[in-house]
N, C-alpha and C positions, 0 to 999 in steps of 0.2 A: 520857928523852921528853919532848919539845916541846908545848908548849901554843900554841894560836894561837886567836884568836876567831874566833867562827862568825859576826858580822856583818860585820866590818871585815876580818879575816884578821891582825889584827895579833898579833906574837910576844909571849907572855906568861910573865911567870915561873909557877913552881910556886905552887900556895896562893891566887894571884890570882882575886879573885872578880868583879872590875868592870872591865871594859878602858879602860884610861888613855885610848884614844883616841877611841872613840867612846861611853863611857860606859855600854856595855849588860851585864848579869850575862852573866857566863861560864859558859856549859854546861859539862857534864862530858864533853862528847866530845873525844876526844883524836885526833891527826893525826899520823903518823909522819913520820919524816924525809923521804921520798918526797912528801908531801902526801896521802897514802891518808887515809881515816877509819877510825878504829879504834874501834869500839863497845864500852860498858862491856859487863862479865860479866854484869851484869843485865838486859841486854837483847841478847841473844844474836841473832847476823845469822842469817837464816834461809836454809835450804839452798836450792838451785835443784833442782827436781824433775827426775829424769834420763829422760830418753826410753823406758829401760825399766821403769820403776817408775809405778805409778798410771795416772790419767787422761793420754793423749796429747794434746797441744798441737795445735791446730788447724795451726799452722804448719808443724809435721812431717809431717803427711799433708794437702796442701793436697787440696780437692774438686775433682774434674773438672765443669767447667763444661760445663753440656748446653745445645746450641743447638737451635733449631725442626727441623733436618734430622735430629738423632737422634731426635727423636720421632715423625719421621714414621717412620723405617728401623725403630724397635721395632714401629708398627703396623703396617707391610709383613711383618716377620720374625713376627708373630704368627699361630698357625693357629686356626682356630676348632674347637671341641670339636664337630664333627660326628658322628665315630666313636664319642664317649661317648653323645652324646644317642640317636643309633641305637641303640646297643646297650641302654641304658635302654628304649626305646621296643620293642625286640626281646622284652627281657623282660617287660615288663609284658603285651604280646600272647601271649607263650607260657604265661604264668600264667592269663591270661585264657581261653586254650584249654583249658589242663587243666582249671580251674574246670567250663568248659562241658562237657568228656568225662565228669568225674565226676557233674556233675549229671543229664547223660543217661543214664549208668548206673545210678544211683541211680531213675531215671524208670523205666526200663525193667525193672529187679528189682522195683518196686512196682507196677508193670502186672502184670507176670508173677504175682505173688504175689496179686492181686486175681484174675486170669484163673481161677488153679486154684483158689480159695476159691470163685469163683462157679461153675465148671465140677463141682464137688463135691458143694454145694449143689442145683443142678439136676438131676443124675444121681441123687442121694438121693430127690429128688421125683419123679421117674419111678419108680424102681424101689419105692417106697412106695405110688405109685397102682395104683388096679384100672381095668378095664373093665366097664361095665355091658351086659351081655347080655340080648337079649328071649327067655328062655327060662327053666326052672324047672330046668333039669339043673343038677346040683351042679359045680362045676369044680374040679380038683386042686389049682390054684395060687391063691393068694388075690392076689396083686399082681404086677405085670410084673417083679420082679425074680426072682421065683420062675420065672413063664413064661420068661423069655428064658434063663435059664442054664440049663433043661432043654429046650431047644427046639433053640437054636442052639450050633453048637460054636465053641469058638476064639473067641468074640466079644469085642469091645473096645468100650468108649464114646468118644464123641468129642461136643464141644461148641460150637458157633458161636455166639458173645456177638452177635453183629450181627443174626443172624436168629433169636435165640432158639429154636436146635433143636439138640436132645441126638439122638444116633444110635447105636444098638448095630448093630455089623456082625460077622460072619462065616460059617458055613456051615451048611447044613441038606442032609442027603442029598447030599453031593458038589458043592451048588451054592452060589453065592453068595448071601447074605441078610441084608437090612438092614432095621431098623424106623427112623424117624425121627417123633420127638416133638416137638411144638411146646409151649414152656414159658413164654411170655410173660405169662399170665395162670391159666390153668388148664391141666393136662396133658391134651393130646389127640394121636391119633395122625395124624400128617398122610399117611404113604405109606408100603408096605411095597416092596421092591424084590427081584425075585428074577432072578438073573442078569442085572442091568442092565435088566430090565422093570418099571417102576414099577407098583403095584396101587394106584389110589384109588379105585376106584367102592366104594360103602359096603359093599354086600351082601358082594361080593369081599374086603372088608376082615374084616368080620365072621366070615368062613367061616376065614379065615386066624389069625385071633385067637382064635376058638375053639379051632381045631386046637393053638394053642400053649397055651392053659389048660387044656385037656383032658390 
């Protein structure tokens, strides 16, 4: 294997440490007969990384240059998310509508419960109350509950919370008969209705109520 000076390229003998032509120290780098460098074993030559191993070099996959027209084309092709936004709004509206329906149902249920409790309370007030007659005659019934149950057949109670009126309706001797009570503050008889004809006069009311209590 021939040796050459790395500075001037002069041919050297083996074991020469100083170049006789330029006077520089000879390195240990060898040259083959065709002039190619032969690196020493302690400094192995690095392998060139193949295209299939590790990181791909930029020269193997050149990036596509984008001009201004490409960006305008992408902008024109882009579709706005109108459908998704509209669907989200529809879902929010439907959720709000369901919440409103549930709230209204709860409110109506609460109002119905309050109405039933108030009706029962006012009806009990009427049934436990009595009527004062201007007579010393002893009455058979002590309150309106006993008098109405014994005098009217198939009677039913109803209550109007707006007018504070409780009414007991049924039949007596085959005729429609009803008695209305005002329960706003004190319990008092408003009128008695026989076959659709109201009885309002106090004397006639006293006579009908006395017939009920006797």
